[in-house]
C-alpha positions in Angstrom: 1.2 -3.9 -29.4 0.4 -1.4 -26.6 0.9 -4.0 -24.0 4.3 -5.0 -25.4 5.4 -1.3 -25.5 4.3 -0.7 -21.9 6.1 -3.8 -20.6 9.3 -2.8 -22.5 9.1 0.7 -21.1 8.8 -0.6 -17.6 11.6 -3.1 -18.2 13.8 -0.3 -19.3 13.0 1.7 -16.2 13.7 -1.2 -14.0 17.1 -1.8 -15.6 18.1 1.9 -15.4 16.9 2.6 -11.9 16.5 -0.7 -10.2 17.6 -0.9 -6.5 19.5 -4.0 -5.4 17.3 -7.1 -5.1 18.2 -8.9 -1.8 19.0 -12.6 -1.7 16.8 -13.1 1.3 14.6 -16.2 1.1 12.6 -15.8 4.4 11.1 -12.8 6.2 13.8 -13.2 9.0 16.6 -13.1 6.4 15.1 -9.9 5.0 14.8 -8.4 8.5 11.0 -8.4 8.3 8.7 -9.1 11.3 5.1 -10.1 11.4 3.3 -7.2 12.9 0.7 -9.6 14.5 3.5 -10.9 16.8 3.7 -7.3 18.2 -0.1 -6.5 18.1 -2.2 -9.6 17.6 -5.5 -7.8 17.2 -4.4 -5.2 14.6 -7.2 -5.0 12.0 -5.9 -6.5 8.7 -7.7 -6.3 5.4 -4.8 -7.4 3.1 -6.4 -6.9 -0.2 -3.8 -8.5 -2.5 -4.2 -11.8 -0.7 -7.7 -12.1 -2.2 -9.6 -10.8 -5.2 -10.9 -7.5 -3.8 -8.3 -5.3 -5.5 -7.6 -3.5 -8.8 -6.2 -6.6 -10.4 -9.4 -8.6 -9.6 -7.6 -11.7 -8.3 -5.0 -12.8 -5.7 -1.7 -11.2 -6.5 1.5 -13.1 -7.1 3.5 -13.5 -3.9 0.6 -13.2 -1.5 -0.3 -16.6 0.0 -1.7 -15.3 3.3 -3.3 -12.1 4.6 -0.3 -11.1 6.8 1.5 -7.8 7.4 5.3 -7.9 7.4 7.5 -4.8 8.0 11.0 -4.0 9.0 11.1 -3.9 12.8 11.4 -0.1 13.2 8.4 0.3 10.8 6.4 -2.4 12.6 7.1 -0.9 16.1 6.2 2.6 14.8 3.0 1.3 13.4 2.1 -0.3 16.7 2.7 3.0 18.5 0.4 4.8 16.1 -2.3 2.2 16.8 -2.0 2.4 20.5 -2.2 6.2 20.5 -5.3 6.0 18.3 -7.0 3.6 20.6 -6.8 6.1 23.4 -8.9 8.4 21.2 -11.5 5.8 20.3 -10.0 5.1 16.9 -8.0 2.3 15.2 -6.2 1.5 12.0 -7.2 -0.9 9.2 -4.3 -2.1 7.2 -4.6 -2.9 3.5 -1.0 -3.7 2.6 2.5 -3.8 4.2 5.6 -5.4 2.7 5.0 -6.3 -1.0 7.1 -8.9 -2.8 8.8 -7.7 -6.0 7.0 -10.4 -7.9 3.7 -8.8 -6.9 4.9 -5.5 -8.5 5.7 -7.4 -11.7 2.1 -8.8 -11.6 0.8 -5.2 -11.4 2.9 -4.1 -14.4 1.8 -7.1 -16.5 -1.9 -6.4 -15.6 -1.5 -2.7 -16.5 -0.1 -3.8 -19.9 -3.1 -6.0 -20.7 -5.5 -3.4 -22.0 -8.1 -6.0 -22.8 -8.7 -6.7 -19.1 -11.1 -3.9 -17.9 -12.9 -5.8 -15.2 -12.1 -3.4 -12.4 -12.3 -0.1 -14.3 -15.5 1.1 -12.7 -14.3 0.5 -9.1 -10.7 1.6 -9.4 -10.0 3.8 -12.5 -13.3 5.1 -13.9 -12.0 8.3 -15.3 -8.6 7.1 -16.6 -7.7 5.0 -19.6 -5.9 1.9 -18.4 -2.8 2.8 -20.4 -2.4 5.9 -18.2 -1.9 3.9 -15.0 1.8 3.1 -15.5 3.8 5.9 -13.9 2.3 7.8 -11.0 0.0 4.9 -10.0 1.8 1.7 -11.0 5.6 1.7 -11.2 8.1 -1.1 -11.9 9.6 -0.8 -8.4 7.6 -0.2 -5.3 8.8 1.2 -2.0 6.6 -1.4 -0.3 9.2 -4.0 -1.4 11.7 -2.4 1.0 9.5 -3.2 4.0 8.8 0.3 5.5 5.6 1.3 3.6 2.0 0.6 4.6 -1.4 1.3 3.1 -4.2 1.9 5.6 -7.2 3.8 6.8 -8.8 5.0 10.0 -11.6 3.4 12.0 -13.9 5.1 14.5 -14.9 2.8 17.4 -17.9 2.9 19.6 -17.2 0.1 22.2 -16.3 -3.0 20.3 -17.9 -1.8 17.0 -15.5 0.0 14.6 -16.4 1.5 11.3 -14.1 3.1 8.6 -14.1 6.8 8.4 -15.3 8.3 5.1 -12.2 9.2 3.1 -14.0 10.2 -0.1 -12.6 7.3 -2.2 -11.8 3.7 -1.6 -8.3 2.2 -1.4 -6.4 2.0 -4.7 -8.7 4.4 -6.4 -6.6 5.8 -9.3 -7.9 9.3 -9.6 -7.1 12.9 -8.5 -9.9 12.5 -5.9 -7.6 10.2 -4.1 -4.9 12.8 -3.7 -4.6 13.6 0.0 -5.4 17.3 -0.3 -7.9 16.9 -3.2 -10.4 19.8 -3.4 -12.8 17.3 -5.1 -13.8 15.7 -1.8 -15.8 17.3 1.0 -14.2 19.2 3.9 -15.2 16.4 6.3 -13.6 13.7 4.0 -10.4 15.8 3.7 -10.3 16.3 7.5 -10.5 12.5 8.0 -7.5 12.1 5.7 -5.6 14.8 7.6 -6.4 13.0 10.9 -4.8 9.9 9.5 -1.8 11.8 8.2 -1.3 13.5 11.5 -1.5 10.3 13.5 1.0 8.6 11.2 3.3 11.6 11.2 3.6 11.4 15.0 5.7 8.3 14.6 7.7 9.4 11.5 5.5 8.1 8.7 5.3 10.3 5.6 2.3 10.4 3.3 2.5 10.0 -0.5 0.4 13.0 -1.7 -1.3 11.1 -4.6 -2.7 8.4 -2.3 -4.3 9.3 1.0 -3.7 5.7 2.3 0.0 5.4 1.5 2.7 6.0 4.2 6.4 5.3 4.4 8.5 5.5 7.6 11.4 7.9 7.4 14.3 5.7 8.4 18.0 6.6 8.7 19.6 5.1 6.8 16.7 4.4 4.5 16.4 0.8 3.3 17.9 0.3 -0.2 17.3 -3.3 -1.1 14.0 -4.6 -2.3 12.8 -8.1 -1.4 10.9 -10.9 -3.1 10.1 -13.1 -0.1 6.5 -14.4 -0.5 3.9 -13.4 2.1 2.8 -16.7 3.6 
């Protein structure tokens, strides 16, 4: 019953507030570019193309670990990466454009309260029924093509290691808030370094998730896309 209610609530939200769904069938038709064509050695760890994510399996719409973005967002991301490299740092990207069908998969997963396989790693202090809303919404800005999830790497020569951000990616908890007082000063400083680097090229952070950034575009993209990542 709870699962049915959750899905009905999300369906109602989607009907009331849904942005237009584009008719694009390919990345090119959607105006999306593969960031690897601009920067082939960008560090990609696209979590939804495999099982290392809060759903615990490959997510609908992800058939390859690739990063697609609208061209202005892709070019801005490349500029961030190149600036960081001059400081001995790099980016590691967890997600870029996200098909609308992937978001539907998230909502369906959140409504299945029997599936608790990833609770310890991703939402240890929350009941799964609380994830719909601030953490999982029926529409994602990622589906517009100008949002990325990522972290910072510190490099010594060819060896790069992730900075300690205090939580992992997709950790549903107040400790993941960018300015959370529940992490150490050093961890918070690492988050602020990431935020500052992204802000230099117009990316804005979502305060509830230290890893989540959206490019401020004029005009902002309105349509969402459902082109598979492949």
